[in-house]
PDB file of N, CA, C, O and CB in Angstrom:
ATOM      1  N   MET A   1       3.979 -39.978 -15.323  1.00  0.00           N
ATOM      2  CA  MET A   1       4.002 -39.058 -16.428  1.00  0.00           C
ATOM      3  C   MET A   1       3.824 -37.615 -15.962  1.00  0.00           C
ATOM      4  O   MET A   1       4.331 -36.689 -16.595  1.00  0.00           O
ATOM      5  CB  MET A   1       2.932 -39.424 -17.423  1.00  0.00           C
ATOM      6  N   ALA A   2       3.142 -37.433 -14.914  1.00  0.00           N
ATOM      7  CA  ALA A   2       2.910 -36.084 -14.415  1.00  0.00           C
ATOM      8  C   ALA A   2       4.181 -35.504 -13.807  1.00  0.00           C
ATOM      9  O   ALA A   2       4.288 -34.288 -13.643  1.00  0.00           O
ATOM     10  CB  ALA A   2       1.781 -36.083 -13.382  1.00  0.00           C
ATOM     11  N   GLY A   3       5.129 -36.346 -13.476  1.00  0.00           N
ATOM     12  CA  GLY A   3       6.337 -35.869 -12.818  1.00  0.00           C
ATOM     13  C   GLY A   3       7.417 -35.393 -13.773  1.00  0.00           C
ATOM     14  O   GLY A   3       8.423 -34.838 -13.331  1.00  0.00           O
ATOM     15  N   THR A   4       7.235 -35.593 -15.051  1.00  0.00           N
ATOM     16  CA  THR A   4       8.277 -35.178 -15.991  1.00  0.00           C
ATOM     17  C   THR A   4       8.120 -33.702 -16.325  1.00  0.00           C
ATOM     18  O   THR A   4       7.014 -33.163 -16.367  1.00  0.00           O
ATOM     19  CB  THR A   4       8.225 -36.029 -17.279  1.00  0.00           C
ATOM     20  N   SER A   5       9.260 -33.067 -16.559  1.00  0.00           N
ATOM     21  CA  SER A   5       9.206 -31.647 -16.930  1.00  0.00           C
ATOM     22  C   SER A   5       9.456 -31.517 -18.426  1.00  0.00           C
ATOM     23  O   SER A   5      10.279 -32.233 -18.997  1.00  0.00           O
ATOM     24  CB  SER A   5      10.251 -30.810 -16.121  1.00  0.00           C
ATOM     25  N   LEU A   6       8.752 -30.616 -19.036  1.00  0.00           N
ATOM     26  CA  LEU A   6       8.904 -30.397 -20.478  1.00  0.00           C
ATOM     27  C   LEU A   6       9.936 -29.281 -20.673  1.00  0.00           C
ATOM     28  O   LEU A   6       9.586 -28.106 -20.779  1.00  0.00           O
ATOM     29  CB  LEU A   6       7.520 -30.026 -21.159  1.00  0.00           C
ATOM     30  N   LYS A   7      11.198 -29.668 -20.719  1.00  0.00           N
ATOM     31  CA  LYS A   7      12.277 -28.681 -20.748  1.00  0.00           C
ATOM     32  C   LYS A   7      12.311 -27.905 -22.057  1.00  0.00           C
ATOM     33  O   LYS A   7      12.498 -26.688 -22.058  1.00  0.00           O
ATOM     34  CB  LYS A   7      13.612 -29.364 -20.525  1.00  0.00           C
ATOM     35  N   ARG A   8      12.129 -28.608 -23.173  1.00  0.00           N
ATOM     36  CA  ARG A   8      12.158 -27.913 -24.463  1.00  0.00           C
ATOM     37  C   ARG A   8      11.008 -26.920 -24.578  1.00  0.00           C
ATOM     38  O   ARG A   8      11.187 -25.807 -25.074  1.00  0.00           O
ATOM     39  CB  ARG A   8      12.096 -28.921 -25.616  1.00  0.00           C
ATOM     40  N   LYS A   9       9.833 -27.326 -24.118  1.00  0.00           N
ATOM     41  CA  LYS A   9       8.670 -26.446 -24.193  1.00  0.00           C
ATOM     42  C   LYS A   9       8.879 -25.210 -23.308  1.00  0.00           C
ATOM     43  O   LYS A   9       8.526 -24.099 -23.705  1.00  0.00           O
ATOM     44  CB  LYS A   9       7.388 -27.205 -23.768  1.00  0.00           C
ATOM     45  N   ALA A  10       9.440 -25.394 -22.137  1.00  0.00           N
ATOM     46  CA  ALA A  10       9.690 -24.272 -21.227  1.00  0.00           C
ATOM     47  C   ALA A  10      10.705 -23.304 -21.837  1.00  0.00           C
ATOM     48  O   ALA A  10      10.548 -22.085 -21.764  1.00  0.00           O
ATOM     49  CB  ALA A  10      10.196 -24.786 -19.857  1.00  0.00           C
ATOM     50  N   ARG A  11      11.753 -23.878 -22.442  1.00  0.00           N
ATOM     51  CA  ARG A  11      12.783 -23.053 -23.082  1.00  0.00           C
ATOM     52  C   ARG A  11      12.176 -22.272 -24.247  1.00  0.00           C
ATOM     53  O   ARG A  11      12.465 -21.088 -24.422  1.00  0.00           O
ATOM     54  CB  ARG A  11      13.964 -23.931 -23.577  1.00  0.00           C
ATOM     55  N   LYS A  12      11.335 -22.937 -25.043  1.00  0.00           N
ATOM     56  CA  LYS A  12      10.688 -22.288 -26.181  1.00  0.00           C
ATOM     57  C   LYS A  12       9.778 -21.150 -25.707  1.00  0.00           C
ATOM     58  O   LYS A  12       9.762 -20.075 -26.308  1.00  0.00           O
ATOM     59  CB  LYS A  12       9.879 -23.316 -26.998  1.00  0.00           C
ATOM     60  N   ASN A  13       9.027 -21.385 -24.639  1.00  0.00           N
ATOM     61  CA  ASN A  13       8.145 -20.348 -24.115  1.00  0.00           C
ATOM     62  C   ASN A  13       8.931 -19.118 -23.661  1.00  0.00           C
ATOM     63  O   ASN A  13       8.516 -17.986 -23.908  1.00  0.00           O
ATOM     64  CB  ASN A  13       7.320 -20.897 -22.955  1.00  0.00           C
ATOM     65  N   ARG A  14      10.063 -19.344 -22.999  1.00  0.00           N
ATOM     66  CA  ARG A  14      10.890 -18.216 -22.553  1.00  0.00           C
ATOM     67  C   ARG A  14      11.456 -17.442 -23.736  1.00  0.00           C
ATOM     68  O   ARG A  14      11.506 -16.213 -23.707  1.00  0.00           O
ATOM     69  CB  ARG A  14      12.032 -18.710 -21.660  1.00  0.00           C
ATOM     70  N   VAL A  15      11.886 -18.154 -24.780  1.00  0.00           N
ATOM     71  CA  VAL A  15      12.456 -17.502 -25.960  1.00  0.00           C
ATOM     72  C   VAL A  15      11.390 -16.679 -26.688  1.00  0.00           C
ATOM     73  O   VAL A  15      11.651 -15.558 -27.125  1.00  0.00           O
ATOM     74  CB  VAL A  15      13.066 -18.551 -26.915  1.00  0.00           C
ATOM     75  N   VAL A  16      10.194 -17.244 -26.813  1.00  0.00           N
ATOM     76  CA  VAL A  16       9.113 -16.525 -27.487  1.00  0.00           C
ATOM     77  C   VAL A  16       8.777 -15.246 -26.725  1.00  0.00           C
ATOM     78  O   VAL A  16       8.585 -14.194 -27.334  1.00  0.00           O
ATOM     79  CB  VAL A  16       7.859 -17.421 -27.618  1.00  0.00           C
ATOM     80  N   ALA A  17       8.705 -15.329 -25.415  1.00  0.00           N
ATOM     81  CA  ALA A  17       8.392 -14.161 -24.593  1.00  0.00           C
ATOM     82  C   ALA A  17       9.495 -13.116 -24.714  1.00  0.00           C
ATOM     83  O   ALA A  17       9.215 -11.922 -24.820  1.00  0.00           O
ATOM     84  CB  ALA A  17       8.201 -14.569 -23.120  1.00  0.00           C
ATOM     85  N   LYS A  18      10.737 -13.561 -24.697  1.00  0.00           N
ATOM     86  CA  LYS A  18      11.874 -12.637 -24.802  1.00  0.00           C
ATOM     87  C   LYS A  18      11.866 -11.931 -26.159  1.00  0.00           C
ATOM     88  O   LYS A  18      12.114 -10.727 -26.228  1.00  0.00           O
ATOM     89  CB  LYS A  18      13.211 -13.394 -24.599  1.00  0.00           C
ATOM     90  N   ARG A  19      11.588 -12.663 -27.231  1.00  0.00           N
ATOM     91  CA  ARG A  19      11.525 -12.066 -28.567  1.00  0.00           C
ATOM     92  C   ARG A  19      10.423 -11.008 -28.635  1.00  0.00           C
ATOM     93  O   ARG A  19      10.610  -9.932 -29.203  1.00  0.00           O
ATOM     94  CB  ARG A  19      11.285 -13.153 -29.633  1.00  0.00           C
ATOM     95  N   ARG A  20       9.271 -11.338 -28.045  1.00  0.00           N
ATOM     96  CA  ARG A  20       8.145 -10.402 -28.061  1.00  0.00           C
ATOM     97  C   ARG A  20       8.502  -9.122 -27.307  1.00  0.00           C
ATOM     98  O   ARG A  20       8.187  -8.027 -27.772  1.00  0.00           O
ATOM     99  CB  ARG A  20       6.889 -11.053 -27.445  1.00  0.00           C
ATOM    100  N   GLN A  21       9.148  -9.243 -26.161  1.00  0.00           N
ATOM    101  CA  GLN A  21       9.550  -8.075 -25.380  1.00  0.00           C
ATOM    102  C   GLN A  21      10.584  -7.237 -26.130  1.00  0.00           C
ATOM    103  O   GLN A  21      10.501  -6.009 -26.147  1.00  0.00           O
ATOM    104  CB  GLN A  21      10.110  -8.510 -24.022  1.00  0.00           C
ATOM    105  N   ASP A  22      11.551  -7.903 -26.744  1.00  0.00           N
ATOM    106  CA  ASP A  22      12.576  -7.186 -27.510  1.00  0.00           C
ATOM    107  C   ASP A  22      11.965  -6.438 -28.680  1.00  0.00           C
ATOM    108  O   ASP A  22      12.355  -5.307 -28.971  1.00  0.00           O
ATOM    109  CB  ASP A  22      13.643  -8.155 -28.015  1.00  0.00           C
ATOM    110  N   GLU A  23      11.006  -7.067 -29.354  1.00  0.00           N
ATOM    111  CA  GLU A  23      10.346  -6.432 -30.492  1.00  0.00           C
ATOM    112  C   GLU A  23       9.572  -5.196 -30.040  1.00  0.00           C
ATOM    113  O   GLU A  23       9.602  -4.170 -30.720  1.00  0.00           O
ATOM    114  CB  GLU A  23       9.402  -7.427 -31.194  1.00  0.00           C
ATOM    115  N   MET A  24       8.886  -5.276 -28.915  1.00  0.00           N
ATOM    116  CA  MET A  24       8.155  -4.116 -28.406  1.00  0.00           C
ATOM    117  C   MET A  24       9.109  -2.986 -28.032  1.00  0.00           C
ATOM    118  O   MET A  24       8.825  -1.818 -28.298  1.00  0.00           O
ATOM    119  CB  MET A  24       7.306  -4.510 -27.194  1.00  0.00           C
ATOM    120  N   LYS A  25      10.229  -3.328 -27.421  1.00  0.00           N
ATOM    121  CA  LYS A  25      11.223  -2.304 -27.079  1.00  0.00           C
ATOM    122  C   LYS A  25      11.754  -1.635 -28.335  1.00  0.00           C
ATOM    123  O   LYS A  25      11.918  -0.415 -28.372  1.00  0.00           O
ATOM    124  CB  LYS A  25      12.383  -2.917 -26.276  1.00  0.00           C
ATOM    125  N   ARG A  26      12.023  -2.428 -29.363  1.00  0.00           N
ATOM    126  CA  ARG A  26      12.563  -1.886 -30.617  1.00  0.00           C
ATOM    127  C   ARG A  26      11.557  -0.962 -31.287  1.00  0.00           C
ATOM    128  O   ARG A  26      11.924   0.092 -31.805  1.00  0.00           O
ATOM    129  CB  ARG A  26      12.951  -3.023 -31.576  1.00  0.00           C
ATOM    130  N   LEU A  27      10.291  -1.356 -31.277  1.00  0.00           N
ATOM    131  CA  LEU A  27       9.268  -0.545 -31.943  1.00  0.00           C
ATOM    132  C   LEU A  27       8.943   0.725 -31.174  1.00  0.00           C
ATOM    133  O   LEU A  27       8.484   1.701 -31.768  1.00  0.00           O
ATOM    134  CB  LEU A  27       8.006  -1.356 -32.134  1.00  0.00           C
ATOM    135  N   ASN A  28       9.168   0.733 -29.877  1.00  0.00           N
ATOM    136  CA  ASN A  28       8.845   1.902 -29.056  1.00  0.00           C
ATOM    137  C   ASN A  28       9.982   2.911 -28.958  1.00  0.00           C
ATOM    138  O   ASN A  28       9.780   4.013 -28.447  1.00  0.00           O
ATOM    139  CB  ASN A  28       8.462   1.457 -27.679  1.00  0.00           C
ATOM    140  N   THR A  29      11.153   2.564 -29.428  1.00  0.00           N
ATOM    141  CA  THR A  29      12.262   3.512 -29.350  1.00  0.00           C
ATOM    142  C   THR A  29      12.033   4.647 -30.341  1.00  0.00           C
ATOM    143  O   THR A  29      11.490   4.434 -31.424  1.00  0.00           O
ATOM    144  CB  THR A  29      13.614   2.807 -29.630  1.00  0.00           C
ATOM    145  N   LYS A  30      12.445   5.841 -29.969  1.00  0.00           N
ATOM    146  CA  LYS A  30      12.287   7.009 -30.832  1.00  0.00           C
ATOM    147  C   LYS A  30      13.644   7.360 -31.423  1.00  0.00           C
ATOM    148  O   LYS A  30      14.653   7.332 -30.718  1.00  0.00           O
ATOM    149  CB  LYS A  30      11.689   8.221 -30.046  1.00  0.00           C
ATOM    150  N   PRO A  31      13.679   7.686 -32.694  1.00  0.00           N
ATOM    151  CA  PRO A  31      14.953   8.075 -33.296  1.00  0.00           C
ATOM    152  C   PRO A  31      15.383   9.455 -32.793  1.00  0.00           C
ATOM    153  O   PRO A  31      14.556  10.241 -32.330  1.00  0.00           O
ATOM    154  CB  PRO A  31      14.846   8.074 -34.837  1.00  0.00           C
ATOM    155  N   VAL A  32      16.649   9.733 -32.886  1.00  0.00           N
ATOM    156  CA  VAL A  32      17.189  11.023 -32.483  1.00  0.00           C
ATOM    157  C   VAL A  32      16.786  12.047 -33.535  1.00  0.00           C
ATOM    158  O   VAL A  32      17.019  11.847 -34.727  1.00  0.00           O
ATOM    159  CB  VAL A  32      18.745  10.967 -32.311  1.00  0.00           C
ATOM    160  N   VAL A  33      16.179  13.148 -33.088  1.00  0.00           N
ATOM    161  CA  VAL A  33      15.749  14.191 -34.007  1.00  0.00           C
ATOM    162  C   VAL A  33      16.881  15.205 -34.116  1.00  0.00           C
ATOM    163  O   VAL A  33      17.296  15.806 -33.125  1.00  0.00           O
ATOM    164  CB  VAL A  33      14.416  14.869 -33.528  1.00  0.00           C
ATOM    165  N   LYS A  34      17.366  15.379 -35.324  1.00  0.00           N
ATOM    166  CA  LYS A  34      18.450  16.322 -35.543  1.00  0.00           C
ATOM    167  C   LYS A  34      17.876  17.664 -35.970  1.00  0.00           C
ATOM    168  O   LYS A  34      16.841  17.725 -36.632  1.00  0.00           O
ATOM    169  CB  LYS A  34      19.439  15.790 -36.600  1.00  0.00           C
ATOM    170  N   GLN A  35      18.551  18.729 -35.589  1.00  0.00           N
ATOM    171  CA  GLN A  35      18.141  20.068 -36.006  1.00  0.00           C
ATOM    172  C   GLN A  35      18.720  20.311 -37.394  1.00  0.00           C
ATOM    173  O   GLN A  35      19.935  20.403 -37.570  1.00  0.00           O
ATOM    174  CB  GLN A  35      18.618  21.170 -34.982  1.00  0.00           C
ATOM    175  N   VAL A  36      17.832  20.413 -38.371  1.00  0.00           N
ATOM    176  CA  VAL A  36      18.258  20.562 -39.751  1.00  0.00           C
ATOM    177  C   VAL A  36      17.748  21.890 -40.285  1.00  0.00           C
ATOM    178  O   VAL A  36      16.577  22.225 -40.109  1.00  0.00           O
ATOM    179  CB  VAL A  36      17.755  19.385 -40.620  1.00  0.00           C
ATOM    180  N   ASP A  37      18.621  22.645 -40.935  1.00  0.00           N
ATOM    181  CA  ASP A  37      18.234  23.908 -41.544  1.00  0.00           C
ATOM    182  C   ASP A  37      17.780  23.629 -42.972  1.00  0.00           C
ATOM    183  O   ASP A  37      18.602  23.432 -43.867  1.00  0.00           O
ATOM    184  CB  ASP A  37      19.411  24.938 -41.515  1.00  0.00           C
ATOM    185  N   ILE A  38      16.475  23.613 -43.178  1.00  0.00           N
ATOM    186  CA  ILE A  38      15.907  23.250 -44.469  1.00  0.00           C
ATOM    187  C   ILE A  38      16.268  24.280 -45.537  1.00  0.00           C
ATOM    188  O   ILE A  38      16.571  23.920 -46.675  1.00  0.00           O
ATOM    189  CB  ILE A  38      14.389  23.111 -44.361  1.00  0.00           C
ATOM    190  N   GLU A  39      16.235  25.551 -45.170  1.00  0.00           N
ATOM    191  CA  GLU A  39      16.546  26.604 -46.149  1.00  0.00           C
ATOM    192  C   GLU A  39      17.984  26.469 -46.651  1.00  0.00           C
ATOM    193  O   GLU A  39      18.254  26.686 -47.833  1.00  0.00           O
ATOM    194  CB  GLU A  39      16.331  28.004 -45.526  1.00  0.00           C
ATOM    195  N   GLU A  40      18.884  26.118 -45.772  1.00  0.00           N
ATOM    196  CA  GLU A  40      20.287  25.950 -46.167  1.00  0.00           C
ATOM    197  C   GLU A  40      20.429  24.783 -47.151  1.00  0.00           C
ATOM    198  O   GLU A  40      21.183  24.871 -48.120  1.00  0.00           O
ATOM    199  CB  GLU A  40      21.179  25.713 -44.920  1.00  0.00           C
ATOM    200  N   ILE A  41      19.717  23.716 -46.902  1.00  0.00           N
ATOM    201  CA  ILE A  41      19.762  22.563 -47.806  1.00  0.00           C
ATOM    202  C   ILE A  41      19.184  22.935 -49.162  1.00  0.00           C
ATOM    203  O   ILE A  41      19.721  22.542 -50.197  1.00  0.00           O
ATOM    204  CB  ILE A  41      18.993  21.369 -47.209  1.00  0.00           C
ATOM    205  N   LYS A  42      18.089  23.692 -49.161  1.00  0.00           N
ATOM    206  CA  LYS A  42      17.486  24.127 -50.426  1.00  0.00           C
ATOM    207  C   LYS A  42      18.467  24.989 -51.216  1.00  0.00           C
ATOM    208  O   LYS A  42      18.568  24.863 -52.437  1.00  0.00           O
ATOM    209  CB  LYS A  42      16.176  24.911 -50.166  1.00  0.00           C
ATOM    210  N   LYS A  43      19.193  25.869 -50.514  1.00  0.00           N
ATOM    211  CA  LYS A  43      20.173  26.723 -51.190  1.00  0.00           C
ATOM    212  C   LYS A  43      21.289  25.891 -51.810  1.00  0.00           C
ATOM    213  O   LYS A  43      21.751  26.188 -52.912  1.00  0.00           O
ATOM    214  CB  LYS A  43      20.763  27.744 -50.207  1.00  0.00           C
ATOM    215  N   GLU A  44      21.722  24.845 -51.101  1.00  0.00           N
ATOM    216  CA  GLU A  44      22.781  23.980 -51.636  1.00  0.00           C
ATOM    217  C   GLU A  44      22.326  23.300 -52.914  1.00  0.00           C
ATOM    218  O   GLU A  44      23.070  23.252 -53.894  1.00  0.00           O
ATOM    219  CB  GLU A  44      23.197  22.926 -50.599  1.00  0.00           C
ATOM    220  N   PHE A  45      21.101  22.770 -52.911  1.00  0.00           N
ATOM    221  CA  PHE A  45      20.584  22.106 -54.102  1.00  0.00           C
ATOM    222  C   PHE A  45      20.398  23.105 -55.240  1.00  0.00           C
ATOM    223  O   PHE A  45      20.673  22.795 -56.399  1.00  0.00           O
ATOM    224  CB  PHE A  45      19.258  21.402 -53.790  1.00  0.00           C
ATOM    225  N   ALA A  46      19.933  24.295 -54.904  1.00  0.00           N
ATOM    226  CA  ALA A  46      19.730  25.311 -55.929  1.00  0.00           C
ATOM    227  C   ALA A  46      21.068  25.733 -56.535  1.00  0.00           C
ATOM    228  O   ALA A  46      21.164  25.968 -57.740  1.00  0.00           O
ATOM    229  CB  ALA A  46      18.998  26.532 -55.342  1.00  0.00           C
ATOM    230  N   ALA A  47      22.093  25.828 -55.699  1.00  0.00           N
ATOM    231  CA  ALA A  47      23.406  26.218 -56.199  1.00  0.00           C
ATOM    232  C   ALA A  47      23.957  25.154 -57.154  1.00  0.00           C
ATOM    233  O   ALA A  47      24.606  25.476 -58.149  1.00  0.00           O
ATOM    234  CB  ALA A  47      24.381  26.443 -55.027  1.00  0.00           C
ATOM    235  N   LYS A  48      23.693  23.901 -56.842  1.00  0.00           N
ATOM    236  CA  LYS A  48      24.175  22.825 -57.702  1.00  0.00           C
ATOM    237  C   LYS A  48      23.441  22.802 -59.029  1.00  0.00           C
ATOM    238  O   LYS A  48      24.039  22.542 -60.073  1.00  0.00           O
ATOM    239  CB  LYS A  48      24.026  21.486 -57.006  1.00  0.00           C
ATOM    240  N   SER A  49      22.124  23.077 -58.989  1.00  0.00           N
ATOM    241  CA  SER A  49      21.338  23.008 -60.212  1.00  0.00           C
ATOM    242  C   SER A  49      21.300  24.340 -60.953  1.00  0.00           C
ATOM    243  O   SER A  49      20.881  24.385 -62.109  1.00  0.00           O
ATOM    244  CB  SER A  49      19.933  22.561 -59.895  1.00  0.00           C
ATOM    245  N   GLY A  50      21.726  25.417 -60.314  1.00  0.00           N
ATOM    246  CA  GLY A  50      21.745  26.723 -60.959  1.00  0.00           C
ATOM    247  C   GLY A  50      20.430  27.466 -60.832  1.00  0.00           C
ATOM    248  O   GLY A  50      20.278  28.539 -61.416  1.00  0.00           O
ATOM    249  N   LYS A  51      19.482  26.932 -60.091  1.00  0.00           N
ATOM    250  CA  LYS A  51      18.194  27.582 -59.894  1.00  0.00           C
ATOM    251  C   LYS A  51      18.204  28.347 -58.580  1.00  0.00           C
ATOM    252  O   LYS A  51      19.046  28.115 -57.712  1.00  0.00           O
ATOM    253  CB  LYS A  51      17.047  26.550 -59.913  1.00  0.00           C
ATOM    254  N   LYS A  52      17.236  29.278 -58.450  1.00  0.00           N
ATOM    255  CA  LYS A  52      17.118  30.038 -57.216  1.00  0.00           C
ATOM    256  C   LYS A  52      15.890  29.568 -56.457  1.00  0.00           C
ATOM    257  O   LYS A  52      14.872  29.213 -57.050  1.00  0.00           O
ATOM    258  CB  LYS A  52      17.041  31.556 -57.501  1.00  0.00           C
ATOM    259  N   THR A  53      16.005  29.573 -55.130  1.00  0.00           N
ATOM    260  CA  THR A  53      14.879  29.162 -54.301  1.00  0.00           C
ATOM    261  C   THR A  53      13.876  30.298 -54.186  1.00  0.00           C
ATOM    262  O   THR A  53      14.175  31.431 -54.562  1.00  0.00           O
ATOM    263  CB  THR A  53      15.358  28.723 -52.907  1.00  0.00           C
ATOM    264  N   LYS A  54      12.702  30.008 -53.677  1.00  0.00           N
ATOM    265  CA  LYS A  54      11.659  31.018 -53.515  1.00  0.00           C
ATOM    266  C   LYS A  54      12.127  32.131 -52.585  1.00  0.00           C
ATOM    267  O   LYS A  54      11.873  33.306 -52.850  1.00  0.00           O
ATOM    268  CB  LYS A  54      10.369  30.381 -52.974  1.00  0.00           C
ATOM    269  N   SER A  55      12.805  31.776 -51.506  1.00  0.00           N
ATOM    270  CA  SER A  55      13.255  32.788 -50.553  1.00  0.00           C
ATOM    271  C   SER A  55      14.302  33.706 -51.189  1.00  0.00           C
ATOM    272  O   SER A  55      14.322  34.904 -50.903  1.00  0.00           O
ATOM    273  CB  SER A  55      13.830  32.119 -49.292  1.00  0.00           C
ATOM    274  N   GLU A  56      15.157  33.170 -52.033  1.00  0.00           N
ATOM    275  CA  GLU A  56      16.149  34.005 -52.712  1.00  0.00           C
ATOM    276  C   GLU A  56      15.474  34.942 -53.709  1.00  0.00           C
ATOM    277  O   GLU A  56      15.878  36.096 -53.852  1.00  0.00           O
ATOM    278  CB  GLU A  56      17.193  33.129 -53.429  1.00  0.00           C
ATOM    279  N   LYS A  57      14.449  34.448 -54.396  1.00  0.00           N
ATOM    280  CA  LYS A  57      13.730  35.286 -55.348  1.00  0.00           C
ATOM    281  C   LYS A  57      13.026  36.428 -54.623  1.00  0.00           C
ATOM    282  O   LYS A  57      13.002  37.553 -55.122  1.00  0.00           O
ATOM    283  CB  LYS A  57      12.714  34.451 -56.145  1.00  0.00           C
ATOM    284  N   LYS A  58      12.449  36.150 -53.446  1.00  0.00           N
ATOM    285  CA  LYS A  58      11.776  37.187 -52.670  1.00  0.00           C
ATOM    286  C   LYS A  58      12.767  38.238 -52.198  1.00  0.00           C
ATOM    287  O   LYS A  58      12.445  39.426 -52.170  1.00  0.00           O
ATOM    288  CB  LYS A  58      11.048  36.574 -51.473  1.00  0.00           C
ATOM    289  N   GLU A  59      13.965  37.815 -51.830  1.00  0.00           N
ATOM    290  CA  GLU A  59      14.979  38.755 -51.359  1.00  0.00           C
ATOM    291  C   GLU A  59      15.468  39.643 -52.501  1.00  0.00           C
ATOM    292  O   GLU A  59      15.736  40.825 -52.288  1.00  0.00           O
ATOM    293  CB  GLU A  59      16.159  38.001 -50.731  1.00  0.00           C
ATOM    294  N   GLU A  60      15.586  39.100 -53.691  1.00  0.00           N
ATOM    295  CA  GLU A  60      16.099  39.866 -54.818  1.00  0.00           C
ATOM    296  C   GLU A  60      15.065  40.830 -55.386  1.00  0.00           C
ATOM    297  O   GLU A  60      15.440  41.872 -55.925  1.00  0.00           O
ATOM    298  CB  GLU A  60      16.571  38.932 -55.901  1.00  0.00           C
ATOM    299  N   ALA A  61      13.783  40.517 -55.283  1.00  0.00           N
ATOM    300  CA  ALA A  61      12.732  41.365 -55.840  1.00  0.00           C
ATOM    301  C   ALA A  61      12.750  42.764 -55.230  1.00  0.00           C
ATOM    302  O   ALA A  61      12.731  43.730 -55.992  1.00  0.00           O
ATOM    303  CB  ALA A  61      11.370  40.722 -55.620  1.00  0.00           C
ATOM    304  N   PRO A  62      12.784  42.937 -53.919  1.00  0.00           N
ATOM    305  CA  PRO A  62      12.851  44.294 -53.368  1.00  0.00           C
ATOM    306  C   PRO A  62      14.140  45.020 -53.744  1.00  0.00           C
ATOM    307  O   PRO A  62      14.124  46.234 -53.946  1.00  0.00           O
ATOM    308  CB  PRO A  62      12.723  44.245 -51.860  1.00  0.00           C
ATOM    309  N   LYS A  63      15.235  44.308 -53.841  1.00  0.00           N
ATOM    310  CA  LYS A  63      16.503  44.930 -54.219  1.00  0.00           C
ATOM    311  C   LYS A  63      16.417  45.478 -55.637  1.00  0.00           C
ATOM    312  O   LYS A  63      16.909  46.573 -55.910  1.00  0.00           O
ATOM    313  CB  LYS A  63      17.663  43.920 -54.104  1.00  0.00           C
ATOM    314  N   ALA A  64      15.802  44.733 -56.532  1.00  0.00           N
ATOM    315  CA  ALA A  64      15.685  45.171 -57.917  1.00  0.00           C
ATOM    316  C   ALA A  64      14.809  46.411 -58.004  1.00  0.00           C
ATOM    317  O   ALA A  64      15.104  47.306 -58.797  1.00  0.00           O
ATOM    318  CB  ALA A  64      15.113  44.048 -58.795  1.00  0.00           C
ATOM    319  N   GLU A  65      13.743  46.496 -57.216  1.00  0.00           N
ATOM    320  CA  GLU A  65      12.878  47.658 -57.217  1.00  0.00           C
ATOM    321  C   GLU A  65      13.622  48.872 -56.699  1.00  0.00           C
ATOM    322  O   GLU A  65      13.473  49.964 -57.249  1.00  0.00           O
ATOM    323  CB  GLU A  65      11.633  47.402 -56.383  1.00  0.00           C
ATOM    324  N   LYS A  66      14.427  48.707 -55.643  1.00  0.00           N
ATOM    325  CA  LYS A  66      15.180  49.813 -55.078  1.00  0.00           C
ATOM    326  C   LYS A  66      16.197  50.346 -56.079  1.00  0.00           C
ATOM    327  O   LYS A  66      16.387  51.556 -56.198  1.00  0.00           O
ATOM    328  CB  LYS A  66      15.880  49.380 -53.795  1.00  0.00           C
ATOM    329  N   GLU A  67      16.847  49.436 -56.798  1.00  0.00           N
ATOM    330  CA  GLU A  67      17.839  49.839 -57.776  1.00  0.00           C
ATOM    331  C   GLU A  67      17.207  50.613 -58.928  1.00  0.00           C
ATOM    332  O   GLU A  67      17.777  51.599 -59.394  1.00  0.00           O
ATOM    333  CB  GLU A  67      18.573  48.624 -58.303  1.00  0.00           C
ATOM    334  N   SER A  68      16.040  50.179 -59.391  1.00  0.00           N
ATOM    335  CA  SER A  68      15.381  50.853 -60.517  1.00  0.00           C
ATOM    336  C   SER A  68      14.898  52.235 -60.079  1.00  0.00           C
ATOM    337  O   SER A  68      14.902  53.158 -60.894  1.00  0.00           O
ATOM    338  CB  SER A  68      14.188  50.003 -61.052  1.00  0.00           C
ATOM    339  N   LYS A  69      14.485  52.412 -58.823  1.00  0.00           N
ATOM    340  CA  LYS A  69      14.063  53.725 -58.339  1.00  0.00           C
ATOM    341  C   LYS A  69      15.259  54.668 -58.211  1.00  0.00           C
ATOM    342  O   LYS A  69      15.134  55.860 -58.492  1.00  0.00           O
ATOM    343  CB  LYS A  69      13.345  53.592 -56.986  1.00  0.00           C
ATOM    344  N   SER A  70      16.392  54.161 -57.800  1.00  0.00           N
ATOM    345  CA  SER A  70      17.570  55.001 -57.638  1.00  0.00           C
ATOM    346  C   SER A  70      18.136  55.436 -58.990  1.00  0.00           C
ATOM    347  O   SER A  70      18.772  56.486 -59.079  1.00  0.00           O
ATOM    348  CB  SER A  70      18.635  54.261 -56.837  1.00  0.00           C
ATOM    349  N   GLU A  71      17.916  54.652 -60.032  1.00  0.00           N
ATOM    350  CA  GLU A  71      18.410  54.987 -61.366  1.00  0.00           C
ATOM    351  C   GLU A  71      17.604  56.140 -61.970  1.00  0.00           C
ATOM    352  O   GLU A  71      18.137  56.898 -62.780  1.00  0.00           O
ATOM    353  CB  GLU A  71      18.348  53.754 -62.287  1.00  0.00           C
ATOM    354  N   GLU A  72      16.333  56.285 -61.593  1.00  0.00           N
ATOM    355  CA  GLU A  72      15.469  57.320 -62.179  1.00  0.00           C
ATOM    356  C   GLU A  72      15.763  58.663 -61.663  1.00  0.00           C
ATOM    357  O   GLU A  72      15.119  59.633 -62.064  1.00  0.00           O
ATOM    358  CB  GLU A  72      14.050  57.023 -61.938  1.00  0.00           C
TER     359      GLU A  72
END
């Protein structure tokens, strides 16, 4: 009895180890970080909804003050 090999058990052990290694590799991979312009995306959404973003409001405020001073 000691001379027999447990082929199914050996195969199962190798598969379990391989799955564990693959899972660790998958969990450790880092996604590709893309360079995204957040302000540009906000402007696109604002244009679709008809609203202005905070940065656009800040840009227009000084312009409005300059125009009112030039009118006086």
